[in-house]
MOPAC internal coordinates of N, CA, C and O (Angstrom, degrees):
PM7 1SCF
backbone

  N    0.0000 0     0.00 0     0.00 0    0    0    0
  C    1.4432 1     0.00 0     0.00 0    1    0    0
  C    1.5253 1   111.36 1     0.00 0    2    1    0
  O    1.2310 1   119.79 1   149.97 1    3    2    1
  N    1.3200 1   118.00 1   -30.03 1    3    2    1
  C    1.4623 1   121.18 1  -178.67 1    5    3    2
  C    1.5295 1   112.74 1   -60.24 1    6    5    3
  O    1.2310 1   118.74 1   137.54 1    7    6    5
  N    1.3631 1   120.01 1   -42.46 1    7    6    5
  C    1.4624 1   119.24 1   178.63 1    9    7    6
  C    1.5342 1   112.88 1   -61.33 1   10    9    7
  O    1.2310 1   120.14 1   143.92 1   11   10    9
  N    1.3297 1   117.35 1   -36.08 1   11   10    9
  C    1.4682 1   120.26 1   178.70 1   13   11   10
  C    1.5157 1   109.79 1   -66.61 1   14   13   11
  O    1.2310 1   120.44 1   134.03 1   15   14   13
  N    1.3296 1   116.77 1   -45.97 1   15   14   13
  C    1.4662 1   121.25 1   179.36 1   17   15   14
  C    1.5270 1   109.94 1   -62.36 1   18   17   15
  O    1.2310 1   120.41 1   139.29 1   19   18   17
  N    1.3351 1   116.82 1   -40.71 1   19   18   17
  C    1.4511 1   121.37 1   179.63 1   21   19   18
  C    1.5271 1   110.35 1   -64.52 1   22   21   19
  O    1.2310 1   119.93 1   139.20 1   23   22   21
  N    1.3262 1   117.74 1   -40.80 1   23   22   21
  C    1.4649 1   121.23 1   178.81 1   25   23   22
  C    1.5229 1   110.80 1   -64.70 1   26   25   23
  O    1.2310 1   120.45 1   139.02 1   27   26   25
  N    1.3270 1   116.75 1   -40.98 1   27   26   25
  C    1.4665 1   120.55 1   177.55 1   29   27   26
  C    1.5161 1   109.96 1   -63.44 1   30   29   27
  O    1.2310 1   120.94 1   136.58 1   31   30   29
  N    1.3148 1   115.82 1   -43.42 1   31   30   29
  C    1.4495 1   120.25 1   179.84 1   33   31   30
  C    1.5308 1   110.80 1   -62.85 1   34   33   31
  O    1.2310 1   120.90 1   137.29 1   35   34   33
  N    1.3198 1   115.89 1   -42.71 1   35   34   33
  C    1.4603 1   120.19 1   179.03 1   37   35   34
  C    1.5264 1   110.33 1   -63.25 1   38   37   35
  O    1.2310 1   120.20 1   136.67 1   39   38   37
  N    1.3272 1   117.22 1   -43.33 1   39   38   37
  C    1.4717 1   120.71 1   177.55 1   41   39   38
  C    1.5215 1   111.30 1   -60.98 1   42   41   39
  O    1.2310 1   120.72 1   139.39 1   43   42   41
  N    1.3201 1   116.23 1   -40.61 1   43   42   41
  C    1.4642 1   120.84 1  -179.88 1   45   43   42
  C    1.5317 1   110.77 1   -63.64 1   46   45   43
  O    1.2310 1   120.24 1   136.21 1   47   46   45
  N    1.3166 1   117.14 1   -43.79 1   47   46   45
  C    1.4651 1   120.23 1   177.66 1   49   47   46
  C    1.5325 1   111.17 1   -65.12 1   50   49   47
  O    1.2310 1   120.43 1   141.50 1   51   50   49
  N    1.3183 1   116.78 1   -38.50 1   51   50   49
  C    1.4684 1   119.56 1   177.42 1   53   51   50
  C    1.5306 1   110.88 1   -65.82 1   54   53   51
  O    1.2310 1   120.75 1   142.48 1   55   54   53
  N    1.3286 1   116.18 1   -37.52 1   55   54   53
  C    1.4651 1   120.57 1   177.25 1   57   55   54
  C    1.5308 1   110.50 1   -63.99 1   58   57   55
  O    1.2310 1   120.48 1   134.84 1   59   58   57
  N    1.3246 1   116.69 1   -45.16 1   59   58   57
  C    1.4638 1   120.21 1   179.10 1   61   59   58
  C    1.5278 1   110.91 1   -63.55 1   62   61   59
  O    1.2310 1   120.66 1   140.16 1   63   62   61
  N    1.3137 1   116.34 1   -39.84 1   63   62   61
  C    1.4590 1   120.14 1   178.60 1   65   63   62
  C    1.5295 1   110.40 1   -64.64 1   66   65   63
  O    1.2310 1   119.96 1   140.56 1   67   66   65
  N    1.3163 1   117.68 1   -39.44 1   67   66   65
  C    1.4638 1   121.40 1   178.05 1   69   67   66
  C    1.5354 1   110.54 1   -63.35 1   70   69   67
  O    1.2310 1   120.34 1   140.63 1   71   70   69
  N    1.3227 1   116.96 1   -39.37 1   71   70   69
  C    1.4659 1   120.12 1   177.08 1   73   71   70
  C    1.5259 1   111.18 1   -61.83 1   74   73   71
  O    1.2310 1   121.14 1   137.22 1   75   74   73
  N    1.3304 1   115.42 1   -42.78 1   75   74   73
  C    1.4714 1   118.09 1   179.19 1   77   75   74
  C    1.5297 1   110.97 1   -68.94 1   78   77   75
  O    1.2310 1   120.16 1   147.14 1   79   78   77
  N    1.3225 1   117.30 1   -32.86 1   79   78   77
  C    1.4718 1   120.27 1   176.39 1   81   79   78
  C    1.5284 1   111.15 1   -62.78 1   82   81   79
  O    1.2310 1   120.57 1   138.32 1   83   82   81
  N    1.3259 1   116.52 1   -41.68 1   83   82   81
  C    1.4672 1   120.15 1   178.28 1   85   83   82
  C    1.5218 1   110.94 1   -62.61 1   86   85   83
  O    1.2310 1   120.84 1   135.47 1   87   86   85
  N    1.3217 1   116.01 1   -44.53 1   87   86   85
  C    1.4640 1   120.25 1   178.93 1   89   87   86
  C    1.5241 1   110.58 1   -65.78 1   90   89   87
  O    1.2310 1   120.54 1   140.14 1   91   90   89
  N    1.3008 1   116.56 1   -39.86 1   91   90   89
  C    1.4626 1   121.32 1   177.98 1   93   91   90
  C    1.5205 1   111.13 1   -59.91 1   94   93   91
  O    1.2310 1   120.17 1   136.52 1   95   94   93
  N    1.3219 1   117.27 1   -43.48 1   95   94   93
  C    1.4743 1   120.91 1   178.37 1   97   95   94
  C    1.5249 1   110.59 1   -60.83 1   98   97   95
  O    1.2310 1   120.43 1   138.07 1   99   98   97
  N    1.3206 1   116.78 1   -41.93 1   99   98   97
  C    1.4699 1   120.80 1   178.84 1  101   99   98
  C    1.5320 1   110.82 1   -63.80 1  102  101   99
  O    1.2310 1   120.66 1   134.31 1  103  102  101
  N    1.3223 1   116.35 1   -45.69 1  103  102  101
  C    1.4621 1   120.27 1  -179.86 1  105  103  102
  C    1.5305 1   111.56 1   -64.87 1  106  105  103
  O    1.2310 1   120.40 1   140.98 1  107  106  105
  N    1.3174 1   116.84 1   -39.02 1  107  106  105
  C    1.4704 1   119.85 1   178.34 1  109  107  106
  C    1.5256 1   110.49 1   -65.05 1  110  109  107
  O    1.2310 1   120.39 1   142.60 1  111  110  109
  N    1.3258 1   116.86 1   -37.40 1  111  110  109
  C    1.4628 1   120.56 1   176.77 1  113  111  110
  C    1.5355 1   110.26 1   -62.85 1  114  113  111
  O    1.2310 1   120.68 1   134.13 1  115  114  113
  N    1.3207 1   116.31 1   -45.87 1  115  114  113
  C    1.4701 1   119.86 1   178.34 1  117  115  114
  C    1.5259 1   110.58 1   -60.35 1  118  117  115
  O    1.2310 1   120.79 1   137.99 1  119  118  117
  N    1.3091 1   116.09 1   -42.01 1  119  118  117
  C    1.4604 1   121.05 1   180.00 1  121  119  118
  C    1.5256 1   111.01 1   -62.61 1  122  121  119
  O    1.2310 1   120.70 1   135.69 1  123  122  121
  N    1.3313 1   116.26 1   -44.31 1  123  122  121
  C    1.4712 1   120.32 1   179.03 1  125  123  122
  C    1.5294 1   112.18 1   -64.76 1  126  125  123
  O    1.2310 1   120.99 1   149.40 1  127  126  125
  N    1.3253 1   115.72 1   -30.60 1  127  126  125
  C    1.4697 1   120.41 1   178.36 1  129  127  126
  C    1.5279 1   112.19 1   -80.26 1  130  129  127
  O    1.2310 1   120.54 1   176.91 1  131  130  129
  N    1.3081 1   116.56 1    -3.09 1  131  130  129
  C    1.4592 1   120.78 1   177.19 1  133  131  130
  C    1.5183 1   114.88 1    86.18 1  134  133  131
  O    1.2310 1   119.91 1  -167.80 1  135  134  133
  N    1.3220 1   117.77 1    12.20 1  135  134  133
  C    1.4626 1   119.92 1   178.83 1  137  135  134
  C    1.5184 1   108.93 1   -76.60 1  138  137  135
  O    1.2310 1   120.64 1   -55.98 1  139  138  137
  N    1.3023 1   116.39 1   124.02 1  139  138  137
  C    1.4633 1   121.12 1  -176.90 1  141  139  138
  C    1.5254 1   111.94 1   -91.45 1  142  141  139
  O    1.2310 1   120.17 1   130.82 1  143  142  141
  N    1.3093 1   117.29 1   -49.18 1  143  142  141
  C    1.4649 1   121.39 1  -175.38 1  145  143  142
  C    1.5242 1   111.46 1   -93.02 1  146  145  143
  O    1.2310 1   121.31 1   -28.66 1  147  146  145
  N    1.3223 1   115.11 1   151.34 1  147  146  145
  C    1.4654 1   120.65 1   177.65 1  149  147  146
  C    1.5212 1   109.51 1   -76.36 1  150  149  147
  O    1.2310 1   120.62 1   -49.06 1  151  150  149
  N    1.3294 1   116.42 1   130.94 1  151  150  149
  C    1.4631 1   120.58 1   176.56 1  153  151  150
  C    1.5263 1   109.47 1   -86.92 1  154  153  151
  O    1.2310 1   120.78 1    -9.18 1  155  154  153
  N    1.3144 1   116.11 1   170.82 1  155  154  153
  C    1.4641 1   121.93 1  -176.45 1  157  155  154
  C    1.5181 1   112.30 1   -60.81 1  158  157  155
  O    1.2310 1   120.31 1   136.93 1  159  158  157
  N    1.3221 1   117.01 1   -43.07 1  159  158  157
  C    1.4674 1   120.69 1  -179.60 1  161  159  158
  C    1.5289 1   110.67 1   -61.72 1  162  161  159
  O    1.2310 1   120.36 1   137.05 1  163  162  161
  N    1.3109 1   116.92 1   -42.95 1  163  162  161
  C    1.4627 1   120.71 1  -179.50 1  165  163  162
  C    1.5257 1   110.69 1   -67.97 1  166  165  163
  O    1.2310 1   120.32 1   140.28 1  167  166  165
  N    1.3233 1   116.99 1   -39.72 1  167  166  165
  C    1.4734 1   120.13 1   177.28 1  169  167  166
  C    1.5343 1   110.36 1   -60.34 1  170  169  167
  O    1.2310 1   120.55 1   139.21 1  171  170  169
  N    1.3197 1   116.55 1   -40.79 1  171  170  169
  C    1.4723 1   120.28 1   178.61 1  173  171  170
  C    1.5287 1   110.66 1   -66.30 1  174  173  171
  O    1.2310 1   120.78 1   140.62 1  175  174  173
  N    1.3158 1   116.12 1   -39.38 1  175  174  173
  C    1.4611 1   120.74 1   178.74 1  177  175  174
  C    1.5319 1   110.59 1   -64.59 1  178  177  175
  O    1.2310 1   120.79 1   139.22 1  179  178  177
  N    1.3138 1   116.10 1   -40.78 1  179  178  177
  C    1.4689 1   120.50 1   177.31 1  181  179  178
  C    1.5290 1   109.42 1   -62.30 1  182  181  179
  O    1.2310 1   120.53 1   132.53 1  183  182  181
  N    1.3255 1   116.59 1   -47.47 1  183  182  181
  C    1.4675 1   120.74 1  -178.99 1  185  183  182
  C    1.5309 1   111.19 1   -61.22 1  186  185  183
  O    1.2310 1   120.36 1   137.41 1  187  186  185
  N    1.3204 1   116.92 1   -42.59 1  187  186  185
  C    1.4684 1   120.78 1  -179.97 1  189  187  186
  C    1.5227 1   110.38 1   -64.63 1  190  189  187
  O    1.2310 1   120.28 1   138.68 1  191  190  189
  N    1.3140 1   117.07 1   -41.32 1  191  190  189
  C    1.4650 1   121.04 1   178.93 1  193  191  190
  C    1.5218 1   110.37 1   -65.22 1  194  193  191
  O    1.2310 1   120.43 1   134.96 1  195  194  193
  N    1.3170 1   116.78 1   -45.04 1  195  194  193
  C    1.4662 1   120.66 1  -178.49 1  197  195  194
  C    1.5246 1   111.91 1   -60.87 1  198  197  195
  O    1.2310 1   120.32 1   145.23 1  199  198  197
  N    1.3288 1   117.00 1   -34.77 1  199  198  197
  C    1.4697 1   120.32 1   178.97 1  201  199  198
  C    1.5241 1   112.25 1   -64.22 1  202  201  199
  O    1.2310 1   120.00 1   157.32 1  203  202  201
  N    1.3212 1   117.61 1   -22.68 1  203  202  201
  C    1.4672 1   122.59 1  -178.68 1  205  203  202
  C    1.5303 1   113.29 1   -87.65 1  206  205  203
  O    1.2310 1   120.23 1   173.80 1  207  206  205
  N    1.3224 1   117.17 1    -6.20 1  207  206  205
  C    1.4614 1   121.41 1  -173.57 1  209  207  206
  C    1.5170 1   112.17 1   -98.66 1  210  209  207
  O    1.2310 1   120.94 1   -13.15 1  211  210  209
  N    1.3170 1   115.80 1   166.85 1  211  210  209
  C    1.4609 1   121.29 1   176.11 1  213  211  210
  C    1.5280 1   109.29 1   -65.61 1  214  213  211
  O    1.2310 1   120.16 1   -25.02 1  215  214  213
  N    1.3173 1   117.30 1   154.98 1  215  214  213
  C    1.4701 1   119.75 1   176.80 1  217  215  214
  C    1.5388 1   112.34 1   -57.44 1  218  217  215
  O    1.2310 1   120.50 1   143.96 1  219  218  217
  N    1.3311 1   116.64 1   -36.04 1  219  218  217
  C    1.4600 1   120.10 1   179.11 1  221  219  218
  C    1.5273 1   111.13 1   -64.16 1  222  221  219
  O    1.2310 1   120.68 1   137.96 1  223  222  221
  N    1.3201 1   116.31 1   -42.04 1  223  222  221
  C    1.4715 1   119.99 1   178.92 1  225  223  222
  C    1.5261 1   110.32 1   -68.85 1  226  225  223
  O    1.2310 1   120.27 1   139.11 1  227  226  225
  N    1.3149 1   117.09 1   -40.89 1  227  226  225
  C    1.4645 1   120.51 1   177.99 1  229  227  226
  C    1.5238 1   110.92 1   -58.58 1  230  229  227
  O    1.2310 1   120.70 1   140.01 1  231  230  229
  N    1.3190 1   116.27 1   -39.99 1  231  230  229
  C    1.4648 1   121.33 1  -177.63 1  233  231  230
  C    1.5220 1   112.39 1   -65.54 1  234  233  231
  O    1.2310 1   120.00 1   157.54 1  235  234  233
  N    1.3179 1   117.61 1   -22.46 1  235  234  233
  C    1.4744 1   121.02 1  -179.20 1  237  235  234
  C    1.5257 1   112.35 1   -79.18 1  238  237  235
  O    1.2310 1   120.45 1   164.09 1  239  238  237
  N    1.3426 1   116.75 1   -15.91 1  239  238  237
  C    1.4651 1   118.99 1  -177.91 1  241  239  238
  C    1.5262 1   109.42 1   -85.79 1  242  241  239
  O    1.2310 1   120.42 1   -54.87 1  243  242  241
  N    1.3426 1   116.80 1   125.13 1  243  242  241
  C    1.4647 1   120.10 1  -177.86 1  245  243  242
  C    1.5321 1   111.60 1   -79.34 1  246  245  243
  O    1.2310 1   120.85 1    -8.13 1  247  246  245
  N    1.2926 1   115.97 1   171.87 1  247  246  245
  C    1.4556 1   121.16 1   171.43 1  249  247  246
  C    1.5292 1   105.31 1   -75.85 1  250  249  247
  O    1.2310 1   120.57 1   -77.97 1  251  250  249
  N    1.3059 1   116.52 1   102.03 1  251  250  249
  C    1.4636 1   121.70 1  -173.17 1  253  251  250
  C    1.5254 1   111.02 1  -100.08 1  254  253  251
  O    1.2310 1   121.12 1   -44.67 1  255  254  253
  N    1.3146 1   115.46 1   135.33 1  255  254  253
  C    1.4547 1   120.81 1   176.35 1  257  255  254
  C    1.5122 1   112.20 1  -113.38 1  258  257  255
  O    1.2310 1   121.13 1   161.83 1  259  258  257
  N    1.3270 1   115.44 1   -18.17 1  259  258  257
  C    1.4595 1   119.48 1  -178.87 1  261  259  258
  C    1.5243 1   109.84 1  -120.29 1  262  261  259
  O    1.2310 1   121.74 1   -16.54 1  263  262  261
  N    1.3174 1   114.27 1   163.46 1  263  262  261
  C    1.4619 1   120.32 1   177.73 1  265  263  262
  C    1.5316 1   109.58 1   -61.00 1  266  265  263
  O    1.2310 1   120.19 1   137.66 1  267  266  265
  N    1.3221 1   117.24 1   -42.34 1  267  266  265
  C    1.4669 1   120.45 1  -178.47 1  269  267  266
  C    1.5231 1   111.60 1   -64.99 1  270  269  267
  O    1.2310 1   120.12 1   139.42 1  271  270  269
  N    1.3226 1   117.37 1   -40.58 1  271  270  269
  C    1.4609 1   120.00 1   177.38 1  273  271  270
  C    1.5297 1   110.74 1   -63.36 1  274  273  271
  O    1.2310 1   120.70 1   140.59 1  275  274  273
  N    1.3215 1   116.26 1   -39.41 1  275  274  273
  C    1.4636 1   120.40 1   178.47 1  277  275  274
  C    1.5298 1   110.51 1   -66.24 1  278  277  275
  O    1.2310 1   120.39 1   138.28 1  279  278  277
  N    1.3265 1   116.86 1   -41.72 1  279  278  277
  C    1.4634 1   120.29 1   177.09 1  281  279  278
  C    1.5212 1   110.87 1   -60.08 1  282  281  279
  O    1.2310 1   120.78 1   130.06 1  283  282  281
  N    1.3202 1   116.11 1   -49.94 1  283  282  281
  C    1.4669 1   120.29 1  -179.52 1  285  283  282
  C    1.5267 1   110.67 1   -59.75 1  286  285  283
  O    1.2310 1   120.52 1   136.96 1  287  286  285
  N    1.3252 1   116.60 1   -43.04 1  287  286  285
  C    1.4562 1   121.00 1   179.79 1  289  287  286
  C    1.5167 1   112.27 1   -65.41 1  290  289  287
  O    1.2310 1   120.65 1   142.87 1  291  290  289
  N    1.3151 1   116.36 1   -37.13 1  291  290  289
  C    1.4610 1   119.96 1  -179.26 1  293  291  290
  C    1.5264 1   111.35 1   -67.99 1  294  293  291
  O    1.2310 1   120.38 1   146.38 1  295  294  293
  N    1.3177 1   116.89 1   -33.62 1  295  294  293
  C    1.4684 1   119.14 1   174.93 1  297  295  294
  C    1.5285 1   110.27 1   -64.12 1  298  297  295
  O    1.2310 1   120.09 1   142.51 1  299  298  297
  N    1.3194 1   117.42 1   -37.49 1  299  298  297
  C    1.4694 1   121.17 1   176.44 1  301  299  298
  C    1.5265 1   110.84 1   -64.32 1  302  301  299
  O    1.2310 1   120.84 1   139.23 1  303  302  301
  N    1.3263 1   116.01 1   -40.77 1  303  302  301
  C    1.4634 1   121.25 1   177.58 1  305  303  302
  C    1.5199 1   110.13 1   -61.69 1  306  305  303
  O    1.2310 1   120.52 1   136.77 1  307  306  305
  N    1.3303 1   116.62 1   -43.23 1  307  306  305
  C    1.4618 1   119.74 1  -179.12 1  309  307  306
  C    1.5247 1   111.81 1   -63.83 1  310  309  307
  O    1.2310 1   120.25 1   144.62 1  311  310  309
  N    1.3191 1   117.14 1   -35.38 1  311  310  309
  C    1.4670 1   119.69 1   175.94 1  313  311  310
  C    1.5235 1   109.42 1   -60.90 1  314  313  311
  O    1.2310 1   120.65 1   136.84 1  315  314  313
  N    1.3167 1   116.36 1   -43.16 1  315  314  313
  C    1.4693 1   121.08 1   179.99 1  317  315  314
  C    1.5266 1   111.42 1   -62.55 1  318  317  315
  O    1.2310 1   120.13 1   149.20 1  319  318  317
  N    1.3239 1   117.36 1   -30.80 1  319  318  317
  C    1.4661 1   121.26 1   178.38 1  321  319  318
  C    1.5330 1   112.06 1   -83.84 1  322  321  319
  O    1.2310 1   120.62 1   144.52 1  323  322  321
  N    1.3128 1   116.41 1   -35.48 1  323  322  321
  C    1.4637 1   119.94 1  -175.76 1  325  323  322
  C    1.5213 1   113.54 1   -72.78 1  326  325  323
  O    1.2310 1   119.83 1   145.69 1  327  326  325
  N    1.3172 1   117.93 1   -34.31 1  327  326  325
  C    1.4665 1   119.88 1  -177.56 1  329  327  326
  C    1.5303 1   110.95 1   -61.36 1  330  329  327
  O    1.2310 1   118.91 1   127.96 1  331  330  329
  N    1.3423 1   119.69 1   -52.04 1  331  330  329
  C    1.4740 1   118.17 1   177.35 1  333  331  330
  C    1.5328 1   112.48 1   -64.07 1  334  333  331
  O    1.2310 1   120.44 1   142.24 1  335  334  333
  N    1.3291 1   116.77 1   -37.76 1  335  334  333
  C    1.4552 1   119.95 1   179.76 1  337  335  334
  C    1.5194 1   110.88 1   -62.67 1  338  337  335
  O    1.2310 1   120.92 1   139.41 1  339  338  337
  N    1.3073 1   115.85 1   -40.59 1  339  338  337
  C    1.4657 1   120.18 1   179.62 1  341  339  338
  C    1.5304 1   110.79 1   -62.43 1  342  341  339
  O    1.2310 1   120.55 1   145.65 1  343  342  341
  N    1.3219 1   116.55 1   -34.35 1  343  342  341
  C    1.4643 1   120.28 1   178.15 1  345  343  342
  C    1.5233 1   111.80 1   -69.75 1  346  345  343
  O    1.2310 1   120.40 1   154.33 1  347  346  345
  N    1.3431 1   116.85 1   -25.67 1  347  346  345
  C    1.4608 1   121.10 1  -177.95 1  349  347  346
  C    1.5222 1   113.16 1   -81.98 1  350  349  347
  O    1.2310 1   120.24 1   157.65 1  351  350  349
  N    1.3149 1   117.14 1   -22.35 1  351  350  349
  C    1.4631 1   120.83 1  -177.14 1  353  351  350
  C    1.5170 1   109.34 1   -64.99 1  354  353  351
  O    1.2310 1   120.90 1   -43.54 1  355  354  353
  N    1.3023 1   115.89 1   136.46 1  355  354  353
  C    1.4661 1   121.55 1   177.81 1  357  355  354
  C    1.5200 1   108.04 1   -84.60 1  358  357  355
  O    1.2310 1   121.02 1   -92.98 1  359  358  357
  N    1.3271 1   115.65 1    87.02 1  359  358  357
  C    1.4597 1   120.95 1  -174.05 1  361  359  358
  C    1.5153 1   112.23 1   -62.99 1  362  361  359
  O    1.2310 1   119.80 1   151.03 1  363  362  361
  N    1.3199 1   117.99 1   -28.97 1  363  362  361
  C    1.4616 1   119.56 1   179.00 1  365  363  362
  C    1.5242 1   110.38 1   -62.48 1  366  365  363
  O    1.2310 1   120.24 1   143.25 1  367  366  365
  N    1.3460 1   117.14 1   -36.75 1  367  366  365
  C    1.4723 1   120.53 1   177.76 1  369  367  366
  C    1.5282 1   111.13 1   -72.53 1  370  369  367
  O    1.2310 1   120.78 1   139.48 1  371  370  369
  N    1.3156 1   116.12 1   -40.52 1  371  370  369
  C    1.4683 1   120.25 1  -179.07 1  373  371  370
  C    1.5193 1   110.47 1   -65.14 1  374  373  371
  O    1.2310 1   120.21 1   134.91 1  375  374  373
  N    1.3202 1   117.21 1   -45.09 1  375  374  373
  C    1.4569 1   121.52 1  -175.88 1  377  375  374
  C    1.5219 1   112.85 1   -74.70 1  378  377  375
  O    1.2310 1   119.78 1   161.51 1  379  378  377
  N    1.3341 1   118.02 1   -18.49 1  379  378  377
  C    1.4577 1   120.17 1  -178.16 1  381  379  378
  C    1.5315 1   113.08 1   -86.36 1  382  381  379
  O    1.2310 1   120.01 1   171.94 1  383  382  381
  N    1.3432 1   117.59 1    -8.06 1  383  382  381
  C    1.4575 1   121.65 1  -178.67 1  385  383  382
  C    1.5330 1   108.51 1   -91.56 1  386  385  383
  O    1.2310 1   119.86 1   -52.02 1  387  386  385
  N    1.3341 1   117.88 1   127.98 1  387  386  385
  C    1.4627 1   120.62 1   178.20 1  389  387  386
  C    1.5286 1   111.53 1   -59.09 1  390  389  387
  O    1.2310 1   120.64 1   -32.41 1  391  390  389
  N    1.2969 1   116.39 1   147.59 1  391  390  389
  C    1.4617 1   121.93 1   178.40 1  393  391  390
  C    1.5172 1   109.92 1   -56.73 1  394  393  391
  O    1.2310 1   120.91 1   -43.77 1  395  394  393
  N    1.3216 1   115.87 1   136.23 1  395  394  393
  C    1.4544 1   120.57 1  -179.87 1  397  395  394
  C    1.5282 1   113.22 1    96.26 1  398  397  395
  O    1.2310 1   120.30 1   170.16 1  399  398  397
  N    1.3098 1   117.03 1    -9.84 1  399  398  397
  C    1.4690 1   121.08 1   177.18 1  401  399  398
  C    1.5226 1   108.47 1  -115.07 1  402  401  399
  O    1.2310 1   121.04 1   -20.52 1  403  402  401
  N    1.3272 1   115.62 1   159.48 1  403  402  401
  C    1.4644 1   119.53 1   177.43 1  405  403  402
  C    1.5120 1   110.64 1  -107.84 1  406  405  403
  O    1.2310 1   121.64 1   -24.83 1  407  406  405
  N    1.3385 1   114.47 1   155.17 1  407  406  405
  C    1.4768 1   119.96 1  -178.02 1  409  407  406
  C    1.5060 1   111.48 1   -72.66 1  410  409  407
  O    1.2310 1   120.10 1   180.00 1  411  410  409

């Protein structure tokens, strides 16, 4: 039963990471367009994304008022998600596959 639970957990972390990637892309676009302050739509998107994350990841996100603060905070959130995910990866399988092939 542990491998099934571990696979579900890994999928959940990958899902949360994908959500943060989508938000990150949006914030980077706003930053490139020169938008400094967070608009209402983006604030709602941030809040919706944060509700989907672990409490530990949520705690890493600061009270952001600007696009840059949100970007910086989101990178902190991703670190909180990547560390457990990295522990779940079966490195023995990854390292045993020749370069250029997939596991």
